C-alpha positions, 0 to 999 in steps of 0.5 A, a space after each residue: 329423418 327428413 323425407 329426402 334422406 328417407 328416399 336416399 336411404 331406400 334408393 341408394 345412389 353412389 358416384 364414381 369419378 372416372 376422369 379429371 383434367 383437360 377435355 380437348 376432343 369429342 367424348 360420347 357418354 350413355 347409350 350403352 348397356 350400363 345403367 349409370 347416369 352421368 355428372 360432369 363438372 366444368 371447372 373452367 373454359 367452355 365446351 359443347 353439349 350435345 344430347 341424344 336428340 342432336 340439340 346443342 348447348 354451349 356451356 361457357 362458365 363453371 357449371 354442372 351438367 347432370 344426366 340422371 339416366 343413361 341417355 346418349 350425350 356428347 361433350 365436345 372441346 378443343 385445345 383453345 376452349 381450355 375446358 377443365 372437367 371432372 366427369 362421374 358415373 352416377 350408380 343406382 342401387 337397382 339400376 334405372 328403375 331407381 325412383 329418384 332418377 326417374 323423377 328428374 328431367 332427362 338433363 339438368 344444366 345449372 351454373 355453379 354460381 347459382 347457389 352458394 352451396 354449389 360453389 362451396 362443395 365444388 371448391 373442395 372437389 376441384 382442389 382435390 382433383 388438382 392434387 395427388 393426395 392420399 384418398 384423392 379418388 375417395 374424397 372426390 367421390 364423396 364430395 360429388 355425392 354431397 354435391 348431388 344432394 345439393 343439386 336434388 334440393 335445387 331441383 325441388 326448389 326450382 320446380 324441375 320435378 313436377 312429376 314423380 317421387 320427388 315432386 310427391 315428397 314436396 307435396 304437403 298432402 302426398 309426402 306423408 303417404 310416400 314416406 309411410 309406404 317406404 318405411 312399411 312396404 310390407 304393410 297391407 296398405 288399402 286406398 282408404 288408409 293411404 287417403 286418410 294419411 293424406 287427409 283427402 277423400 279416396 277419389 281426390 287422393 287417387 286422382 292427385 296421386 296418379 297426376 303426380 306420380 304417373 301411376 295409381 297408388 297400388 301400381 306405385 306400391 307394387 313397383 316400390 316393393 320390387 325396388 326394395 326387394 332388388 336392393 335386398 337380394 343384392 345384399 344376399 338375402 334369401 328370396 323367401 325372407 325378402 318376399 316376407 319383408 316386402 309384403 308377399 306371403 311366399 316366394 311365388 307371390 313375389 315372383 309373379 309381381 317381380 316378373 310382371 314388372 321386370 320380365 324376370 323371376 327374382 333369381 333370374 334378375 339377381 343372376 343377370 345383375 351379378 353378371 352385368 356387374 362382373 362384366 363392368 368390373 
């Protein structure tokens, strides 16, 4: 399996389209208690994008606007702008702690004409959005997820991800280490073993890892284990089983690390997560 597929399997991402049609007012997104990112497709017309810092950008041709994290932003258009849009929420299995979201810039705006893959996938998406056919919403959601994978590929190729997990996956020295940690988070990884995988000295590896991912190998592994533990807890796995699965001898050891990163015990976090999802639903 390729490295991006490994990452997407470990850190689940799903998309739910919540609006298709004409935009003729100002609408605010993000900036709430929800952990959703946002993906906006401009099929035709034009609109103005305003980010959380008050910066404005006029988008005048078919484009995608991607906010990986729940940052406040606004889309504005009037009737004369004839803005046809598809808007979707991007949901991460473990909220905004998802390394994929954190590896990306706060906002990406890309013209659909920049890539044949963009044009091909959005042609089907826009066609589904226009017609009331059986399975329409499910189809739009799946096509949006396919588009997001193409967008992540584009982000890597265009150098949008100079830091974070995606940058490490594109680094020939670090990518094998990242994939190995994801595949075996329960292993008793030492700095020497990780450096050997990267074919680097300990000091050079530690320096390159921190420069690329913004944290030490040990801290990254700790965070990775907690993220994977969160995914498993959401699937109903017992805390004791989860602790062993991510490399901790008992629930107390997992709880200490869990609380250090999230401020909550595993059971407290799960209860909060379930309550939050019930409120959203």
